[in-house]
Each structure stands twice: as structure tokens, then as C-alpha cells.
N, C-alpha and C positions, 0 to 999 in steps of 0.2 A: 546455736550454730548457724553461721551464715551460708546462704546458698552459693553455689559455685559462681565466681566472678562478682559477687555482690560488693566486694570490698572496693571495686572500681566504679561502683555505681553510687547513687545516692540512696543509701540503705535506710529504710525506716522500718523499725520492728513492728509498729501497729499495722503496716501494709501486709505483713505476712501471718497475721493471725488467723485469718479465715478467708474463704473464697470471696465473701462479700467485701471484706476489707481490701482485698487486692483489687477487686473491680472498682471500688470507690476511689482508691489511689490512682488507678489507671485513668479513670474519668476526670479527676482532678488535674492530672498531668497533661491531658489532651483537650482541656477546655480552651475553646477559642482556636482550634487548629484549622477548622473550616474557614472561618473569617480571615485568618492569616494567610491561608492558601489563596483565597479569592483576592486579597489585596495585593499579594505578590504577583499573581497572575495578571491582574489589571496593571500593575507597575511594569511588567515585562512587555505587555502589549502596547502600552504608551511609549515605552523606550523605542521599541521596534517601529512604531508608526513615525516617531520623531527622526529616527535614523533614516527611514525611508523618504521622509519629507526632506531631509537635508541632502539626499543624494538622488534626485529624480533622474538624472542622465544615466547613472549606472542601472536602475531599474529599467528605463526605456531602452537602453542598449540590450539588456537581458531578453526583454520582451521581443525586440526586433530580431535577435538572433534566433530565438525559439520560433518566431514566425517564418524566417528564412529557411530554417531546417524543416519545417512543416511544408512549405512550399516546394522545396527540393524533393521531399518524399512524395508529394502529390504528383510532381512532374515524372518521377521514376515509375510510379504505379501506373500513370496514364500511358507512358511509353511502353511498358510490359503489356498492358492490355491491348494497345494497338498492334503490338507485334505477336499477340496471342502466345505468350510464353509466361510459364508459371515462375515462381520464385526459385524452383529447382532447375530451371533452364529447359524444361520440356514443354513440348507443344500440348496444348490442350483444346477442347471443344466444349461448348456449352450445349448440352442436349436437354431439351425440355421433354418430359415424359419418358416413356419406356422405348429403348431402341432394340429392335429385334434383328438379330443377325441369323442369315440363313444357315442352316445345317444340312448336311447331307444324311440320307437315311442308308444304311449299310445295304439293304436289299436293292436299292436303286443302283448303287455303285456297281454290284455284281452283275445286274442284268445289262448294264451299259457295255460291259466288257465283252 
């Protein structure tokens, strides 16, 4: 009896006789997979490098646009810091250390009255 869906696969009876036979068939079918993946990766990398070398103006334009956007962000941040405004539009202060606020004692308030 064939396993479910085996009719659509390359079914070999000797591959299903035992666990070891299944493992051996699996290893035979995947022999050289790592080398194939490495060569495909190298080919893809070469193709991308060739495409980048063929269109340096496009890459330069992309880098210039990114640099312009970063410069605009830096200017916005510097302006906000000069105006002492947070990104939520609220004023803020930079306090170093602990700031103690004076508090009133209830006994003193009653004696002052």
C-alpha cells in the first residue's frame, strides 16, 4: 500500500522498508544541496553587483536622497532642541539630579491663620 500522496512522488519501495532505509534515501536525494545553495547565492550576489555597477547613478541618487532626509531630520531635531519643545509639543526642562519642591506643613498653615 502506498502512503498518502505517494503516487504523485517518486515512490521507491525500498525507501519505505525501515527507518534506516528512509534516512538513506533522504540523504541520497539531498546530496550536494549545500553546495548548490552556495553556488546559487554566489550567482545572485554577482548578478546584483553587476546590476549595481551598471547603474551607479541610480544608487548615487538613492544615497543622496537618504542623506538629504537625514539632514532634514537633524535640522528639525536641532530646531526643537533650541525651542525647548518635545516631540509632543510640550515644554520641557533638563534637570540634573533631584529637584526638591517646597511643601507646606498643615500645622504651619493653621498657625498662620
